[in-house]
C-alpha positions as CSV (number, residue, x, y, z in Angstrom):
1,X,53.6,-7.9,87.4
2,X,50.7,-7.7,89.6
3,X,47.1,-8.3,88.8
4,X,45.8,-5.1,88.9
5,X,48.5,-4.1,86.4
6,X,47.3,-6.9,84.4
7,X,43.6,-6.6,84.4
8,X,44.3,-2.4,84.4
9,X,46.0,-3.7,80.7
10,X,43.5,-5.8,79.6
11,X,40.9,-3.3,80.2
12,X,42.6,-0.7,78.1
13,X,43.3,-3.2,75.8
14,X,39.6,-4.2,75.0
15,X,38.5,-0.4,75.6
16,X,40.8,0.4,73.0
17,X,38.9,-2.5,70.9
18,X,35.5,-1.4,71.2
19,X,36.6,2.5,70.7
20,X,38.3,1.3,67.4
21,X,35.0,-0.7,66.2
22,X,33.0,2.0,67.3
23,X,35.0,4.1,65.3
24,X,34.7,2.3,62.2
25,X,30.6,1.8,62.9
26,X,30.4,5.3,62.5
27,X,32.8,6.0,59.8
28,X,30.7,2.6,58.0
29,X,27.2,3.4,58.9
30,X,27.0,7.6,59.6
31,X,29.8,9.6,58.8
32,X,29.9,11.0,55.0
33,X,33.3,10.0,54.9
34,X,32.2,6.6,52.9
35,X,29.0,8.1,51.6
36,X,27.9,7.7,48.2
37,X,29.0,11.2,45.8
38,X,28.8,10.1,42.4
39,X,26.6,6.9,40.2
40,X,28.0,5.4,37.0
41,X,26.0,3.6,35.1
42,X,27.9,1.6,32.2
43,X,26.1,-0.4,29.0
44,X,23.0,1.2,29.0
45,X,20.9,0.9,25.9
46,X,20.8,5.1,25.8
47,X,21.1,7.8,28.1
48,X,17.9,7.9,29.7
49,X,17.8,4.1,30.7
50,X,20.9,4.8,32.1
51,X,19.3,7.7,34.3
52,X,16.4,6.0,35.5
53,X,18.6,3.2,36.5
54,X,20.7,6.1,38.8
55,X,17.6,7.2,40.4
56,X,17.6,3.6,42.2
57,X,20.5,5.2,44.3
58,X,20.8,8.4,46.1
59,X,23.6,10.7,46.8
60,X,24.6,11.4,50.0
61,X,23.6,7.6,51.0
62,X,26.0,5.8,53.2
63,X,27.9,3.2,51.1
64,X,27.8,0.6,53.9
65,X,23.8,0.8,53.8
66,X,23.8,-0.1,50.2
67,X,22.2,-3.7,49.9
68,X,22.9,-5.5,46.6
69,X,19.7,-7.9,46.9
70,X,17.2,-4.8,47.2
71,X,19.7,-3.2,44.7
72,X,18.8,-6.2,42.2
73,X,15.2,-6.7,43.2
74,X,14.9,-2.9,42.1
75,X,17.0,-3.5,38.6
76,X,14.3,-6.3,37.5
77,X,11.5,-3.4,36.7
78,X,13.8,-3.1,33.7
79,X,12.8,-5.9,31.4
80,X,15.9,-5.0,29.2
81,X,18.5,-6.0,31.6
82,X,19.6,-9.6,31.3
83,X,21.6,-8.7,33.8
84,X,23.9,-6.5,35.9
85,X,27.3,-5.9,38.7
86,X,27.4,-3.2,41.2
87,X,30.6,-2.1,42.8
88,X,32.0,0.4,45.1
89,X,35.2,2.7,45.6
90,X,34.9,3.4,49.1
91,X,37.2,6.0,49.2
92,X,36.2,8.0,46.2
93,X,32.7,7.2,47.0
94,X,31.7,6.2,43.4
95,X,28.9,3.4,42.9
96,X,29.5,1.8,39.2
97,X,26.3,-0.5,37.9
98,X,27.3,-2.2,34.7
99,X,24.3,-3.5,33.0
100,X,23.8,-6.0,30.0
101,X,21.6,-5.7,27.2
102,X,19.1,-8.3,26.2
103,X,19.7,-8.7,22.7
104,X,16.3,-8.9,20.2
105,X,16.1,-11.5,17.8
106,X,12.2,-10.9,16.9
107,X,9.4,-8.4,17.8
108,X,6.3,-9.8,19.5
109,X,3.3,-8.2,20.2
110,X,4.6,-4.9,20.2
111,X,7.4,-5.9,22.4
112,X,10.7,-7.6,22.0
113,X,12.0,-11.1,22.1
114,X,15.8,-12.2,23.4
115,X,16.8,-15.7,21.9
116,X,16.0,-17.7,25.7
117,X,12.2,-16.2,25.0
118,X,12.1,-13.6,27.2
119,X,9.6,-10.9,26.5
120,X,10.8,-7.1,27.1
121,X,11.3,-3.4,26.2
122,X,13.6,-1.3,24.7
123,X,13.1,2.3,23.8
124,X,14.6,3.7,20.3
125,X,15.5,0.5,18.7
126,X,15.6,-0.5,14.8
127,X,12.9,-2.8,14.9
128,X,12.8,-3.3,10.8
129,X,15.5,-6.1,10.9
130,X,13.5,-8.2,13.5
131,X,10.8,-10.9,12.4
132,X,7.7,-10.4,13.6
133,X,6.4,-13.4,15.7
134,X,2.0,-13.9,16.0
135,X,1.3,-15.8,18.7
136,X,-1.7,-16.2,21.3
137,X,1.2,-15.9,24.6
138,X,4.7,-15.7,25.6
139,X,5.0,-20.2,24.6
140,X,4.1,-19.0,21.2
141,X,7.3,-16.5,21.3
142,X,9.6,-19.5,23.0
143,X,8.7,-22.1,20.2
144,X,9.3,-19.1,17.6
145,X,12.9,-18.2,19.1
146,X,14.2,-21.9,19.8
147,X,13.3,-21.9,16.0
148,X,14.9,-19.4,15.0
149,X,18.1,-20.3,17.1
150,X,18.2,-23.4,15.2
151,X,18.3,-22.0,11.7
152,X,21.4,-20.9,9.9
153,X,22.0,-17.5,10.0
154,X,21.8,-16.6,6.8
155,X,17.7,-17.9,6.7
156,X,17.0,-16.2,9.9
157,X,17.8,-12.7,8.3
158,X,15.4,-14.0,5.2
159,X,12.4,-14.5,7.6
160,X,10.1,-11.2,8.4
161,X,7.2,-13.6,10.1
162,X,6.9,-16.5,12.0
163,X,3.3,-17.4,12.3
164,X,2.6,-20.0,15.5
165,X,0.0,-22.1,15.6
166,X,-1.2,-24.5,18.7
167,X,1.9,-23.0,20.5
168,X,4.6,-25.7,18.5
169,X,3.4,-25.4,14.7
170,X,5.1,-22.5,12.8
171,X,4.6,-21.2,9.2
172,X,7.6,-18.5,8.0
173,X,7.3,-16.0,5.5
174,X,10.4,-16.2,3.6
175,X,11.9,-13.0,1.5
176,X,13.3,-14.8,-1.7
177,X,15.1,-11.4,-3.0
178,X,16.3,-14.0,-6.2
179,X,13.0,-14.3,-7.2
180,X,11.5,-10.6,-5.6
181,X,8.7,-12.4,-4.0
182,X,8.0,-14.0,-0.5
183,X,7.9,-17.8,0.2
184,X,5.3,-19.1,2.6
185,X,6.8,-22.1,4.5
186,X,5.2,-24.3,6.9
187,X,7.7,-25.4,9.1
188,X,6.0,-27.2,11.5
189,X,7.5,-28.0,15.1
190,X,10.8,-28.6,15.9
191,X,11.7,-32.1,15.1
192,X,14.0,-32.9,12.1
193,X,14.9,-29.0,11.8
194,X,18.3,-29.9,10.3
195,X,16.6,-32.3,7.6
196,X,14.1,-29.7,6.8
197,X,16.3,-27.0,6.1
198,X,18.4,-28.9,3.5
199,X,15.0,-30.0,1.6
200,X,14.1,-26.2,2.0
201,X,17.4,-24.7,0.5
202,X,17.3,-28.1,-2.2
203,X,13.5,-27.0,-3.1
204,X,14.5,-23.2,-4.0
205,X,17.7,-24.4,-5.5
206,X,15.8,-26.2,-8.5
207,X,15.1,-24.5,-11.5
208,X,11.7,-25.7,-11.9
209,X,11.2,-24.2,-8.4
210,X,11.7,-20.7,-9.6
211,X,8.1,-19.4,-9.4
212,X,7.0,-21.7,-6.6
213,X,5.6,-19.5,-3.4
214,X,4.4,-22.2,-1.4
215,X,6.5,-25.1,0.6
216,X,5.9,-27.8,3.0
217,X,8.5,-29.0,4.4
218,X,6.9,-30.0,7.9
219,X,7.1,-33.5,7.3
220,X,10.3,-33.3,5.6
221,X,10.2,-37.1,3.6
222,X,7.4,-35.8,1.5
223,X,7.9,-31.9,1.0
224,X,5.2,-29.7,-1.0
225,X,5.4,-26.9,-3.2
226,X,3.2,-24.5,-5.0
Protein backbone atom coordinates (compact mmCIF):
# COMPACT_ATOMS: atom_id res chain seq x y z
CA UNK A 1 0.00 0.00 0.00
CA UNK A 2 1.40 3.37 -1.04
CA UNK A 3 2.05 6.27 1.30
CA UNK A 4 -0.63 8.39 -0.34
CA UNK A 5 -3.19 5.63 -0.01
CA UNK A 6 -2.40 5.15 3.68
CA UNK A 7 -2.65 8.88 4.28
CA UNK A 8 -5.95 9.00 2.44
CA UNK A 9 -7.28 6.12 4.55
CA UNK A 10 -6.13 7.74 7.81
CA UNK A 11 -7.67 11.05 6.77
CA UNK A 12 -10.96 9.31 5.96
CA UNK A 13 -10.97 7.53 9.36
CA UNK A 14 -10.32 10.80 11.18
CA UNK A 15 -13.08 12.52 9.22
CA UNK A 16 -15.45 9.67 10.07
CA UNK A 17 -14.63 9.98 13.78
CA UNK A 18 -15.15 13.74 13.71
CA UNK A 19 -18.43 13.28 11.87
CA UNK A 20 -19.65 10.76 14.42
CA UNK A 21 -18.59 12.97 17.30
CA UNK A 22 -20.29 15.94 15.75
CA UNK A 23 -23.47 13.96 15.16
CA UNK A 24 -23.43 12.68 18.73
CA UNK A 25 -22.89 16.19 20.07
CA UNK A 26 -25.76 17.47 17.97
CA UNK A 27 -28.09 14.71 19.11
CA UNK A 28 -27.17 15.22 22.77
CA UNK A 29 -27.05 18.98 22.82
CA UNK A 30 -29.38 20.26 20.12
CA UNK A 31 -31.60 17.62 18.59
CA UNK A 32 -35.14 17.23 19.91
CA UNK A 33 -34.63 13.45 19.84
CA UNK A 34 -33.15 13.46 23.37
CA UNK A 35 -35.16 16.22 25.01
CA UNK A 36 -37.30 16.15 28.13
CA UNK A 37 -40.81 15.00 27.25
CA UNK A 38 -42.14 14.09 30.68
CA UNK A 39 -41.27 14.76 34.34
CA UNK A 40 -42.29 12.28 37.03
CA UNK A 41 -42.02 13.06 40.75
CA UNK A 42 -42.20 10.08 43.09
CA UNK A 43 -42.60 10.36 46.86
CA UNK A 44 -43.86 13.94 47.16
CA UNK A 45 -45.91 14.49 50.34
CA UNK A 46 -48.83 15.88 48.33
CA UNK A 47 -49.68 16.75 44.69
CA UNK A 48 -48.99 20.47 45.08
CA UNK A 49 -45.42 19.86 46.26
CA UNK A 50 -44.93 17.39 43.41
CA UNK A 51 -46.09 19.99 40.87
CA UNK A 52 -43.77 22.56 42.45
CA UNK A 53 -40.78 20.26 41.95
CA UNK A 54 -41.76 19.66 38.33
CA UNK A 55 -41.43 23.40 37.70
CA UNK A 56 -37.66 23.08 38.18
CA UNK A 57 -37.58 21.27 34.84
CA UNK A 58 -38.70 22.41 31.40
CA UNK A 59 -40.39 20.25 28.80
CA UNK A 60 -38.28 20.36 25.66
CA UNK A 61 -35.03 20.97 27.52
CA UNK A 62 -32.15 18.84 26.30
CA UNK A 63 -31.56 15.80 28.53
CA UNK A 64 -27.78 16.28 28.31
CA UNK A 65 -28.07 19.83 29.63
CA UNK A 66 -29.72 18.85 32.91
CA UNK A 67 -27.04 19.57 35.49
CA UNK A 68 -27.46 17.53 38.67
CA UNK A 69 -25.75 20.06 40.96
CA UNK A 70 -28.02 22.88 39.79
CA UNK A 71 -31.10 20.72 40.23
CA UNK A 72 -29.92 19.68 43.69
CA UNK A 73 -29.39 23.31 44.63
CA UNK A 74 -32.91 24.19 43.48
CA UNK A 75 -34.43 21.32 45.46
CA UNK A 76 -32.88 22.66 48.69
CA UNK A 77 -35.63 25.28 48.67
CA UNK A 78 -38.03 22.55 49.82
CA UNK A 79 -37.26 22.33 53.53
CA UNK A 80 -39.36 19.18 53.92
CA UNK A 81 -37.13 17.29 51.49
CA UNK A 82 -34.62 15.00 53.20
CA UNK A 83 -32.86 13.80 50.04
CA UNK A 84 -33.61 13.09 46.39
CA UNK A 85 -32.36 11.15 43.37
CA UNK A 86 -32.73 12.00 39.69
CA UNK A 87 -32.73 9.48 36.83
CA UNK A 88 -33.15 9.88 33.06
CA UNK A 89 -34.73 7.61 30.49
CA UNK A 90 -32.88 8.92 27.46
CA UNK A 91 -34.92 7.10 24.83
CA UNK A 92 -38.36 8.02 26.23
CA UNK A 93 -37.33 11.49 27.38
CA UNK A 94 -38.56 10.89 30.94
CA UNK A 95 -36.92 12.51 33.96
CA UNK A 96 -37.82 10.82 37.25
CA UNK A 97 -37.27 12.68 40.50
CA UNK A 98 -37.58 10.49 43.58
CA UNK A 99 -37.87 12.41 46.85
CA UNK A 100 -37.83 11.40 50.49
CA UNK A 101 -39.77 13.49 53.00
CA UNK A 102 -38.53 14.38 56.46
CA UNK A 103 -40.50 12.70 59.23
CA UNK A 104 -41.70 15.19 61.86
CA UNK A 105 -41.46 14.21 65.51
CA UNK A 106 -42.40 17.56 67.06
CA UNK A 107 -43.56 21.11 66.40
CA UNK A 108 -41.42 24.20 66.97
CA UNK A 109 -42.49 27.83 66.47
CA UNK A 110 -45.23 26.90 63.97
CA UNK A 111 -42.80 24.68 62.09
CA UNK A 112 -41.94 20.98 62.20
CA UNK A 113 -38.80 19.27 63.46
CA UNK A 114 -37.36 15.90 62.44
CA UNK A 115 -35.30 13.54 64.59
CA UNK A 116 -32.08 15.35 63.61
CA UNK A 117 -33.39 18.67 64.88
CA UNK A 118 -33.89 20.09 61.37
CA UNK A 119 -36.69 22.66 61.31
CA UNK A 120 -38.88 22.48 58.20
CA UNK A 121 -42.35 23.13 56.81
CA UNK A 122 -44.77 20.63 55.36
CA UNK A 123 -48.28 21.83 54.44
CA UNK A 124 -51.47 19.87 54.94
CA UNK A 125 -50.20 17.55 57.66
CA UNK A 126 -51.97 16.53 60.85
CA UNK A 127 -49.87 17.80 63.77
CA UNK A 128 -52.30 17.09 66.62
CA UNK A 129 -50.26 14.07 67.73
CA UNK A 130 -46.91 15.91 67.75
CA UNK A 131 -45.50 17.44 70.95
CA UNK A 132 -44.86 21.18 70.98
CA UNK A 133 -41.34 22.39 71.71
CA UNK A 134 -41.03 25.78 73.36
CA UNK A 135 -37.56 27.29 73.19
CA UNK A 136 -35.57 30.27 72.02
CA UNK A 137 -33.89 28.95 68.87
CA UNK A 138 -33.06 25.91 66.73
CA UNK A 139 -30.52 24.74 69.32
CA UNK A 140 -33.44 24.31 71.72
CA UNK A 141 -35.26 22.26 69.10
CA UNK A 142 -32.19 20.06 68.54
CA UNK A 143 -31.85 19.40 72.27
CA UNK A 144 -35.56 18.54 72.56
CA UNK A 145 -35.48 16.14 69.60
CA UNK A 146 -32.36 14.45 70.99
CA UNK A 147 -34.26 13.93 74.22
CA UNK A 148 -37.35 12.63 72.44
CA UNK A 149 -35.25 10.16 70.46
CA UNK A 150 -33.71 8.84 73.68
CA UNK A 151 -37.08 8.12 75.34
CA UNK A 152 -39.07 4.89 75.01
CA UNK A 153 -41.65 4.98 72.16
CA UNK A 154 -44.66 4.71 74.50
CA UNK A 155 -43.41 7.57 76.64
CA UNK A 156 -42.83 9.74 73.57
CA UNK A 157 -46.45 9.36 72.50
CA UNK A 158 -47.63 10.69 75.87
CA UNK A 159 -45.64 13.94 75.74
CA UNK A 160 -47.65 16.99 74.70
CA UNK A 161 -45.17 19.79 75.45
CA UNK A 162 -41.45 20.24 75.98
CA UNK A 163 -40.24 23.47 77.54
CA UNK A 164 -36.52 24.04 76.98
CA UNK A 165 -34.67 26.38 79.29
CA UNK A 166 -31.04 27.46 78.94
CA UNK A 167 -30.83 25.38 75.75
CA UNK A 168 -30.22 22.09 77.59
CA UNK A 169 -32.78 21.82 80.39
CA UNK A 170 -36.24 20.37 79.71
CA UNK A 171 -39.56 20.30 81.48
CA UNK A 172 -42.01 17.80 80.00
CA UNK A 173 -45.78 17.78 80.07
CA UNK A 174 -46.84 14.16 79.99
CA UNK A 175 -50.41 12.97 79.61
CA UNK A 176 -51.36 10.36 82.20
CA UNK A 177 -54.47 8.62 80.85
CA UNK A 178 -54.72 6.33 83.88
CA UNK A 179 -55.15 9.37 86.13
CA UNK A 180 -56.93 11.55 83.57
CA UNK A 181 -54.49 14.39 84.22
CA UNK A 182 -51.16 15.79 83.05
CA UNK A 183 -47.86 15.45 84.83
CA UNK A 184 -45.24 18.18 84.85
CA UNK A 185 -41.88 16.40 84.76
CA UNK A 186 -38.65 18.30 85.32
CA UNK A 187 -36.24 16.26 83.23
CA UNK A 188 -33.13 18.40 83.18
CA UNK A 189 -30.41 17.65 80.66
CA UNK A 190 -29.60 14.52 78.67
CA UNK A 191 -27.39 13.01 81.35
CA UNK A 192 -28.50 9.65 82.80
CA UNK A 193 -31.55 9.52 80.55
CA UNK A 194 -32.05 5.77 80.90
CA UNK A 195 -31.92 6.02 84.69
CA UNK A 196 -34.38 8.94 84.67
CA UNK A 197 -36.79 6.85 82.59
CA UNK A 198 -36.62 4.00 85.11
CA UNK A 199 -37.11 6.37 88.06
CA UNK A 200 -40.05 8.08 86.35
CA UNK A 201 -41.73 4.78 85.53
CA UNK A 202 -41.19 3.48 89.07
CA UNK A 203 -42.61 6.64 90.63
CA UNK A 204 -45.84 6.70 88.61
CA UNK A 205 -46.36 3.01 89.35
CA UNK A 206 -46.48 3.57 93.14
CA UNK A 207 -50.05 3.61 94.56
CA UNK A 208 -49.22 6.51 96.88
CA UNK A 209 -48.37 8.67 93.85
CA UNK A 210 -51.73 8.27 92.18
CA UNK A 211 -52.62 11.96 92.73
CA UNK A 212 -49.27 13.59 92.02
CA UNK A 213 -48.99 16.23 89.30
CA UNK A 214 -45.28 17.06 89.55
CA UNK A 215 -42.12 14.95 89.28
CA UNK A 216 -38.52 16.14 89.29
CA UNK A 217 -36.04 13.54 88.00
CA UNK A 218 -33.32 16.02 87.04
CA UNK A 219 -31.30 14.45 89.88
CA UNK A 220 -32.50 10.84 89.45
CA UNK A 221 -30.87 9.60 92.65
CA UNK A 222 -32.98 12.09 94.64
CA UNK A 223 -36.30 12.55 92.77
CA UNK A 224 -39.08 14.83 94.00
CA UNK A 225 -42.82 14.27 93.66
CA UNK A 226 -45.73 16.55 94.54
